[in-house]
N, C-alpha and C positions, 0 to 999 in steps of 0.2 A: 592179291590186290583187292582192295575194297572199292566198289564202284558206286558212284552217285551219278546216274545217267539222267540228264535233264534236257528240256527243250530250250529253256531260256535262262538257266542258271539258278542261283539260290534266291528265289523271288518271294518267298514268304516264310513265316515263322516255322511251319511244319518241316519244310525242306532244310531250313537252318538248323533245326533241332536234330534232324537226321545227319547232317554234316558234322555237327558237334559230337554226336555219338560215334561216328566213324573215326573222327580224329582222335578222340579220347583226351583232348586237352583244348584249351581255348584257341580260337583262330589267331589271336594276338600273339600266341607262343609258337605258331606253326610257320615253317619255311616252305614257300610255294615256288613252283616253276610254271610259267605260262608257256603253252605250246600254241603258237599262232599259225602253224604250217598249213592247215586245211584251207585258210583264206586264199592262198595263192592258186589253188586249183579250181576256184569258183569264178565265173565271169563277173560277179559283183564285187570281188575282192580287188583291192588296189592299194597304192602307196599310203592312203589315208585311212584305210578301213580298219587298221589295227591301232590307231592312235589312242583311242579310249582304253583299249585293253592294256596296252603297254604303259600308259600313263596312270592306270588305276584310278581314273577320275569318275565323275558321276555317270559317264556313258557306260561304265563297266562296274557299276555298284553291286551287281549280282554275281560277280566272278572275281576279277583281280582286285576290285575295290572294296573287298570285305574287311580289310584291316589286318592283313597278314604281317607276321614279324619281319619277314623279308620276302621280296618278290624278284625273281630272276626270269630270264627268257631262255627257253630251250627251242631253238629253231632246228627242226629235224633235217632240213636240207643241207645244213652245214656239217652235221655230225660225221658223215663218212670221210670228210676231208681233214678232220682234226685228230682222229684217232680215239678209240674207246678209252684209252688210259686217261684222257682228259675229261671226257663227258660222263663216264660211268660214275665217278664219285659225286658229281653234281646231282645225278638222279637218285643215287642211293642215300644221299644226305637230305633229300627233300621229304617233307611230310606229305605233300600233296602235289599232284600234277593237275593244272587247270587247262583243259584242252578245248579250245574254242572251235566255232563252227566254220563252215565253208563247204568243201567237197570231201565226202568221206572216203571215196576211192583214192583220191590224191593223198589224203592223210594216211590211208592204209599202205599205199605204195612206199611212202617215206618212213613209216614206222618199220617196215620190213627192211628197206635199204639201209636205214641208220643202225639197225640192230635193236631198237627199243622194243619191238614186238617180241623178240626172242627173250628179252630180259624180264618181261612182265611177270611170268610165274614166280620169279624169285623175289618180287617186291610185295611180300605178303602183308606188310603193315602200311604200305603206301596207299593213300586215297587218290582215286582217279575221279575228278569232277569233269564230266563232259557236258558240253553245250551243243545241241543239234548234231552236226557231223562228228563232233568230239564224243558224242554218245553212240551214234550210229556205227562208228568204226568198230565198235566192240561186238557188233552183231554179225550173223553169218551172211546176210544179204541186205541191201538197202532198196532194191527194186529199181527198175530203169527210170522211174519217175524222178528219182533224186540224183541220177548220175549227170553231172555237169562238166566233168573233166574230159576233154575230147580224147585223151590218150588212154582212158580207162578200158581195160580189156573186157570187163563185164561189171556186174553190180556186186560182186562178192567182196566181203570185208573179212575181218580177223576171226570171227566166230568164237570169241571168248565167252559169250553167252549164247544161249540156244534160241533166242527170240529176236525179232526185228522191231524197229521203232519208226513210227510215222510222227515226226515232230511238228510243232507249231500248229496244232489243231485249232481251228477257228481264228488263227492270227492273220491269215491272208484269205482273200476271197476264194482261192483255189483249194485251200486246205480244209475242206469240209469233211464231215463224218462220212458222207457218201463216197467221196474220193478215197478216203482212207479204207473204206470197205472194199472198193474195187482193187486198190493196191494190195490189200491183205489177201484177197482171193487169188491174185496173180503170183504173189511171192511164195506161197506154199510152205511157210513155216509159222509157228506161233508168233503173234505180233501184238504190239501195243500202239495205239494212237494216244499221244499225250499233248496237253496244252502247256502254256508257259507257267502254269501254277502246279505242275506235276513233275515228280521225279520217280525213278525206279532205282531202288537200292538193291545191290547184289553183294552178298558176303558168303563165301564158301558154298556157292551154288544156290543159296536161299534167296528168293526174290520177293521184294515187298514194294508195293506202290504207295507213295506218299503224295497226297494231293489235297489242295484247297481249290481245285478247279475241276476240269472235265477230262476224262480219259475213258478208253474202251479197250478191252482185250479181245483179240480175234483168235480163233482156233483153239 
């Protein structure tokens, strides 16, 4: 699987160029599935929090609203009840999974419960575009600072990559570089702090930072 791990989505020309390269064809020819699941594990998520994402309107111009050939919804909490024979073809036929933010531990739980996590290694040509928790779920740990789901056993996530991500650098008063440094000191693995204009590209284990903004690597 090819990863485009972002804080805020495809927010500038450099990240868009990286996405186009990963896809290997125009966005307008690509079939996308949106994964909103992480929203339900975060206290700020609610019935209206995914409206823009699912409508692909201006509120989600950096993710679902990029102009995909088709756009479907993959709700992970539903998958265990409908059977893999139904949803596996949907995933295998998609060019890209657009995985929105929320709580990464909740998303991790449902990726495992649904069977999607187990499927990932076989999706070699599929592009994963993560936003916030949708990116953090691919890391080994998110740190207690970012655990919002009350039922989370700890801060561990999938560990597809070997580094952690501190998102939304400078986007909120609490998401300062000093806070990111303390978080990185506690988390104990290599880590990146990234702002809304930064993405991390991972292909076959090779890591590249694409940015028109501010970022910092720790460790």
